[in-house]
Structures are given as structure tokens and as C-alpha cells.
C-alpha angles and dihedrals in degrees: 000000000000093000090053097054109103112180112256089191090059090055092048093052091045091051091051092051092047091050090055094054096083091056093048092049093050093046097202100081094259115111115242111190114212127187087258096053092040088054092050092050091048091050091050091051090050091049091054091048091048091051091050090051091048091053092051092046091052091048092051091049092053091045092055095044092052093045089228092165087067088056092053098254113135118230093234091057093051091048090055093046092049093047092056092042091052095048094046090052090050091050092050089238093132132045102208129061097170098084137038124190125201128188109193105206092176085082131078114270089238090065128080100259104152117094129186109190126193102218095189100046093035100232143112111253098184135009108176150122125303130182128223132210118294093235092049093073143291112262095351125042108233107151126058137184144180092203123115115251091014091120087216131125121248122221130220140048126340135177118222117237134185129322130243141170113248143144090309094045121238105018141170125225118226133202119206112224101193116084114230091006108065107341092114091062094105091047089049091050091239104173138158110253141151126256139188090228092063099082137115090240092056091048093048092048097046105023091241141045125263112264135234134217089264101302124123098245120193134192111294094228091057099039099097094046094048094046094047089050096053108025127118108035114344129129125261117188119193108197136197128152088245111156095210093053093047091052096046101041108106091191092060097039102042 
């Protein structure tokens, strides 16, 4: 993983410098593109494309090696999760690279749609149930919000913080990393916690899981193990094929 990490920031700075060269050459503030500068800009663009391709290729390699298709996780979803994970690592926005967590809210709540993946050992640590917000939908999550007291889930990338004991027992604080999408998660007290309504028995009896106030709630019996596996600086990605999110996410579109 460390050998694979080419600095995105280096490419960005290089691109900025290259784009200033035409102005410097002309000397009057008006860009004059020469064959040399045009070639540099083209090379920079190709480097960015190549890096993007390399990220996707690495994601696909991991996806295949972990047989994630057999666990019901689509390749496209893992590619998006890995892309954000990679960029956040490069930006220094997260402190742990050893684990990646994905909540696939495109699935029914009665399905196992929560994945904790050990990126160093190459194995799935947890594949289990997870609840969404009560105002996001019944069996399927379809509506999302970043607003306080909306009782809806928020999509996108989060970093895990510290643990605490609260009303829901052992819980994990989360920080939303996408402005306007989930950055009010901490203010909303959106945390990962366990709940008695997140069980196979509840889902079988009702056709769907119980729902939270917007928190990703996991089975009570697995709560401590999950939290201890991902706490203190790892990535959580909550996915849904929501068009608005895909268009607004800077992590996925940069």
C-alpha cells in the first residue's frame, strides 16, 4: 500500500506551476502557449489520468483478491470507496490506513450491508447489518440530509474519532469530511452505536430493521468488536447511488 501511494498534492502543485509558465514567458500577463508549454500541460493532464487509472486498477485488484462480489458488494461501490480512502490518506485527513468501512445503503436494511475490511491483512473483519435514519426511508434508504434534527442519514466519507459510553452504550464519534453533505455529523451527534433493533430476528419479523435518528447503528453483540476495529482515524464510507451526492462530492470528482 505504501509503495502504491503517489502524492496527489505533488501533481496538483506541479500542474499549477506548469499552468503559470505561459504567463511568465509572455511577460505581459497574457498567456502565450508555445509547443513546449502545451506539451507540459498535456503531460500533466495525462499524469493525472494515469494516476486515476492506477487507483481504479488497485481497487479492482483488492476487490478481486477479497472476493467481495461473493459478499454482495458491487465493484463500482468499492472503487468509489477506495478512491476516497486513497485521497484522504494522501491529504493526511485520516490517521489509519489499515481498515476501510463501507455501509451500502443501496441495499435493503434487512440485508448485510456493512463491511469492515482489513486493508493490510486482506480480509473482511465484519459483514453485518446496519440501520439508517428513520426519516431516510423504511426498508430502503432513499432520502438523505445534513441538517440537524432531520433524523436522516448522511452519505459520504467520514473519519472515525474517539469512543465514549452514552445513552446507547459503547459508541464511536464520527466526523463528516464532505462540506455541505455530512460535515454537520458531529454537531448532529451522528455516531456509530449498537442497538437491539438491529437484529436478524427484527428484520425477519418486520421485513426491515429498526431505524435510528440518523446514526449508522449496528448489532449490539458486534458493537464493541466493530468499534475497536475502526476507531481513532479510519475511513467510513456511506454509499447510495444518489445523483446529487455523486455530483457534489469533491472527493469523488477531483
